[in-house]
C-alpha positions in Angstrom: 202.8 90.1 179.0 199.5 91.3 177.5 197.9 94.3 179.3 194.6 96.2 179.6 194.7 100.0 179.7 192.2 101.7 181.9 190.3 104.7 180.7 191.2 108.1 182.3 189.5 108.6 185.6 188.6 104.9 186.0 191.4 104.0 188.4 189.4 104.6 191.6 188.2 101.0 191.8 191.6 99.5 191.5 193.1 102.1 194.0 190.4 100.9 196.4 191.6 97.3 195.8 188.3 96.1 194.4 188.9 92.9 192.5 186.6 93.5 189.5 187.3 95.6 186.4 184.3 96.1 184.2 184.6 96.1 180.4 183.4 99.8 180.3 186.5 100.9 182.3 188.9 99.5 179.7 190.2 101.8 177.0 192.1 99.1 175.1 193.7 95.7 175.3 197.4 95.3 174.3 198.3 92.0 172.9 196.0 89.0 172.3 195.4 87.4 175.7 193.5 84.1 175.8 190.5 83.7 178.0 191.7 83.4 181.6 195.2 84.5 180.8 196.9 86.8 183.2 197.2 90.4 182.0 198.9 93.5 183.5 196.6 96.3 184.6 197.8 99.7 183.6 196.6 103.3 183.8 196.7 105.6 180.8 200.1 107.0 182.0 201.6 103.5 181.9 201.6 102.8 185.6 201.1 99.0 186.4 198.7 98.6 189.3 198.1 94.9 189.4 197.5 91.7 187.5 194.3 89.9 186.8 192.6 87.2 184.7 191.2 88.4 181.4 187.6 87.4 180.4 186.7 88.8 177.0 183.1 87.6 177.1 182.1 88.9 180.5 181.1 92.3 181.7 183.7 91.7 184.4 186.5 91.8 182.0 189.3 91.4 184.5 189.2 89.7 188.0 192.3 90.9 189.9 194.7 88.3 191.2 197.1 90.8 192.8 197.4 94.5 193.4 201.2 94.2 193.6 202.6 95.3 190.2 205.5 92.9 190.1 203.9 89.8 191.7 203.9 86.9 189.4 200.7 84.8 189.1 202.0 81.3 189.1 201.6 77.9 190.7 203.6 79.1 193.7 201.3 82.2 194.0 198.2 80.0 193.9 199.6 77.6 196.5 200.3 80.5 199.0 196.7 81.8 198.5 195.2 78.3 198.9 197.4 77.5 202.0 196.3 80.7 203.6 192.6 80.1 203.0 192.7 76.5 204.3 194.8 77.4 207.3 192.3 80.1 208.3 189.5 77.5 208.4 191.6 74.9 210.3 192.6 77.4 213.0 189.1 78.7 213.6 186.7 77.1 216.1 184.7 75.4 213.4 187.8 73.5 212.2 188.1 71.7 215.4 184.5 70.4 215.5 183.4 69.6 211.9 184.6 67.6 208.9 182.7 69.9 206.5 182.8 73.6 205.6 183.9 76.1 203.0 187.7 76.1 202.5 187.9 78.8 199.7 185.4 81.7 199.2 186.4 83.2 195.9 187.3 86.9 195.9 187.1 87.1 199.7 190.1 84.8 199.8 192.0 86.4 197.0 191.0 83.6 194.6 188.4 85.2 192.3 185.8 82.8 191.0 186.9 79.7 193.0 184.7 77.9 195.6 186.0 74.9 197.5 183.8 73.1 200.0 184.7 70.0 202.0 182.3 67.2 202.8 184.0 64.5 204.8 186.6 62.8 202.5 185.5 64.8 199.4 186.1 68.3 198.1 183.5 70.0 195.8 184.8 72.8 193.6 183.1 75.5 191.5 185.2 77.2 188.9 183.1 80.3 188.2 185.4 82.5 186.2 187.8 82.3 183.3 190.9 82.7 185.5 190.2 79.8 187.8 189.2 77.7 184.7 192.6 78.6 183.1 194.4 77.4 186.3 192.1 74.5 187.1 194.6 71.7 186.8 197.2 73.5 188.9 194.6 74.3 191.6 193.4 70.7 191.8 197.0 69.4 192.2 197.6 71.9 195.0 194.4 71.0 196.8 195.1 67.3 196.6 198.5 67.9 198.1 197.2 70.2 200.9 194.2 68.2 202.1 193.9 64.5 202.7 190.8 63.5 200.8 189.5 60.7 198.6 188.3 62.7 195.7 187.4 66.1 194.2 184.1 66.6 192.4 183.1 69.6 190.2 179.8 71.4 190.5 180.4 74.2 188.0 176.7 73.8 186.9 175.9 77.5 187.3 174.7 80.1 184.9 177.5 82.6 185.8 179.9 80.5 183.7 177.9 81.2 180.6 178.6 84.9 181.1 182.3 84.0 181.1 181.9 82.0 177.8 182.3 78.7 179.7 180.1 75.7 179.5 178.5 74.3 182.7 180.5 71.3 184.0 180.0 68.6 186.6 181.9 65.4 187.3 184.9 63.7 189.0 188.1 65.8 188.7 190.4 63.7 190.9 190.4 60.5 192.8 187.3 58.5 193.7 183.7 59.1 192.8 181.6 60.2 195.8 178.9 57.9 197.0 175.2 58.8 196.4 175.2 60.3 199.9 178.1 61.6 201.9 177.7 61.5 205.6 179.0 64.7 207.3 179.4 65.9 210.9 178.4 69.5 211.8 179.0 70.0 215.5 176.3 68.0 217.3 174.4 67.2 214.0 174.8 64.6 211.3 173.7 65.1 207.8 173.5 63.2 204.5 174.6 65.3 201.5 174.1 64.7 197.8 177.1 66.5 196.4 176.3 65.4 192.8 172.7 66.7 192.6 172.1 68.8 195.7 171.6 72.6 195.9 174.8 74.7 195.5 177.6 72.2 196.2 175.2 69.9 198.1 174.4 71.6 201.3 173.8 75.1 202.8 177.2 75.5 204.5 176.5 79.2 205.0 173.8 78.5 207.6 175.8 76.1 209.8 176.3 78.6 212.6 172.8 80.0 212.2 171.2 76.6 212.7 172.8 76.3 216.1 171.9 79.9 217.1 168.3 79.5 216.0 167.9 76.3 218.1 168.6 78.3 221.3 165.2 80.0 220.8 163.1 76.9 220.1 163.0 74.9 223.3 159.6 73.2 223.6 158.4 75.1 220.6 156.0 73.9 217.9 158.0 75.0 214.8 157.1 75.6 211.1 160.2 75.3 208.9 159.6 76.8 205.5 161.8 76.0 202.5 163.3 73.2 204.6 165.4 71.5 201.9 167.1 68.5 203.6 166.2 69.5 207.1 169.1 71.5 208.4 167.0 73.8 210.6 164.6 71.0 211.4 167.3 68.8 212.8 168.9 71.7 214.8 165.5 72.7 216.2 164.7 69.2 217.5 168.2 68.5 218.8 167.8 71.9 220.6 164.6 70.8 222.4 161.8 71.8 220.0 158.6 69.8 220.6 157.9 69.3 216.9 158.8 70.6 213.5 156.6 70.8 210.4 158.9 71.0 207.4 157.7 72.4 204.1 159.5 72.2 200.7 158.5 71.9 197.1 161.0 69.0 196.5 159.9 65.6 197.6 163.4 64.3 197.0 164.9 66.9 199.4 162.3 66.0 202.1 163.0 62.3 201.7 166.7 63.1 202.7 165.3 65.3 205.6 163.6 62.2 206.9 166.8 60.2 206.6 168.6 62.9 208.4 166.1 62.8 211.3 166.8 59.0 211.6 170.5 59.6 211.4 170.2 62.0 214.4 168.1 59.6 216.4 165.1 61.9 216.5 161.6 60.9 217.4 159.8 60.3 214.0 156.5 61.5 215.6 158.1 65.0 216.1 158.8 65.4 212.4 156.2 66.2 209.8 157.4 66.5 206.2 155.1 68.2 203.7 155.8 68.6 200.0 154.0 71.7 199.0 154.2 75.2 197.6 155.3 77.2 200.6 153.3 80.4 199.7 150.2 78.3 199.2 150.7 76.4 202.5 151.1 79.6 204.5 147.8 80.9 203.1 146.1 77.5 203.8 147.3 77.4 207.4 146.0 80.9 208.0 142.6 80.0 206.5 142.2 77.0 208.9 143.5 78.9 211.9 146.7 76.9 212.4 149.3 78.5 214.6 152.9 77.9 215.7 155.4 79.0 218.4 158.1 79.6 215.8 158.4 80.0 212.1 161.6 79.7 210.1 161.8 81.3 206.6 164.9 80.4 204.6 163.8 80.9 201.0 165.8 80.6 197.8 167.3 83.7 196.2 164.4 85.9 195.1 166.6 88.6 193.4 168.9 87.2 190.7 169.9 90.7 189.6 169.3 94.4 190.5 166.3 94.4 188.1 164.5 91.9 190.4 164.8 93.8 193.7 161.3 95.3 193.7 159.6 92.0 192.9 161.9 90.2 195.4 160.9 92.6 198.2 157.2 91.9 197.5 157.9 88.2 197.9 159.9 88.7 201.1 157.1 90.9 202.5 154.4 88.3 201.5 156.1 85.4 203.3 157.0 87.3 206.4 153.5 88.8 206.6 152.0 85.3 206.3 154.4 83.9 208.9 153.6 86.6 211.4 149.9 85.8 211.1 150.6 82.2 212.1 152.6 83.0 215.2 151.2 82.8 218.6 151.8 85.9 220.9 155.4 86.0 221.8 156.3 83.7 219.0 159.7 83.6 217.3 160.2 84.5 213.6 163.6 83.4 212.1 163.8 85.0 208.7 166.5 85.1 206.0 167.4 86.6 202.6 170.2 85.2 200.5 169.7 87.8 197.8 172.9 89.9 197.5 170.9 92.7 195.7 168.6 93.0 198.7 170.9 94.5 201.3 170.6 94.3 205.0 168.8 97.6 205.6 166.3 96.9 202.8 165.6 93.5 204.1 164.9 94.8 207.6 162.6 97.5 206.2 160.7 94.8 204.2 160.2 92.8 207.3 159.1 96.0 209.1 156.4 96.7 206.5 155.2 93.1 206.8 154.8 93.7 210.6 152.8 96.8 210.0 150.4 95.0 207.7 150.2 92.1 210.1 149.5 94.6 212.9 152.0 92.8 215.1 154.6 94.4 217.4 158.0 92.9 216.4 161.3 93.1 218.1 164.7 92.1 216.6 166.3 89.8 219.1 169.4 88.9 217.1 170.9 89.5 213.7 172.4 86.6 211.7 175.1 86.4 209.1 176.7 83.9 206.8 179.0 81.4 208.6 182.6 82.5 209.5 184.0 80.3 206.8 182.3 82.7 204.3 184.3 85.8 205.3 183.7 89.2 203.6 186.6 91.3 202.4 186.2 94.9 203.3 187.2 95.7 199.7 184.6 93.3 198.3 181.3 93.9 200.0 179.6 91.9 197.3 180.8 88.9 199.2 178.1 89.5 201.8 174.8 88.1 200.7 173.2 86.2 203.6 171.4 88.2 206.2 168.9 87.1 208.9 166.8 88.3 211.8 165.6 86.5 214.9 162.5 88.3 215.9 160.0 88.2 218.8 156.4 88.7 217.5 154.1 90.2 220.1 
């Protein structure tokens, strides 16, 4: 078996069971491993401390499959990991109430670079790293055997694959092609999902629990839902008793689906206002005309793609939170999120606090929000935590 030899003093990460080995930590490569091939991980004194997938083009040169020196990475190994991940979701409370959710969450499930989401009778997969691409056919066969579905669709149309030297891919992998819209059940809600062209794998599964929690604060409220996408928070708010929701998004196509979702959930059309607009501009426009709301929801896209973007991202988070606070009536509710991994929880809270200072509003944190339980975070891989949210009362 080919191997990578770690530089002296660079074993700390692997001792701490972190699944990434960066190219700068490698002294040399023994043999000629193909992209995605399993390599032994050795220290300079020859001790084997795990096995991982080799990626010669990526800064993350090895993604660790196992920290057990003698464990073989094989179809049987992958089946055990996949069975464990799927069983965890099926045993949890969500598994009894929904036909959609994340089944595999990459490194956090011991399957680096693999995302598997379920939408009704279809699975959507992302193969984000060289190792999962290498084992793709085996993974698909195991998934088809484990889960009764009609088809598996690929949404590996993400830039991270380019860092691995892989092309972006989409299309049918197994079974039937999905319909234009897949109807899913999420607790008391129903949604239409475009798994071919929608954001991420089609829907924001990481917010499923947060939508239900947010709705508890919105009874009889006039709500402004910013970056609404296909109406997840809008539907939850109205089903939870909100008086009305104004949903803002830059995509007319997404808002059209939001309207269909309102109909699917038997909501009063008069309670839903859909506005295609630039959200930043709309917030300024509402402030200029004196518009106000009982609650504002901010669920923006990722503002920080890398560590270099953090300062600029924090300015954007501050701007939208400041604008939202100015629109809230006394005692109003602000539900605000960041999905930027590089903006950690403490920094996000500080940014919202600075917005409150500039808005001259007294703000209390009522509840902290996290990504859904089917997106678990390994203690050895804190990078798996990216979504953070606050429910605030604005005095």
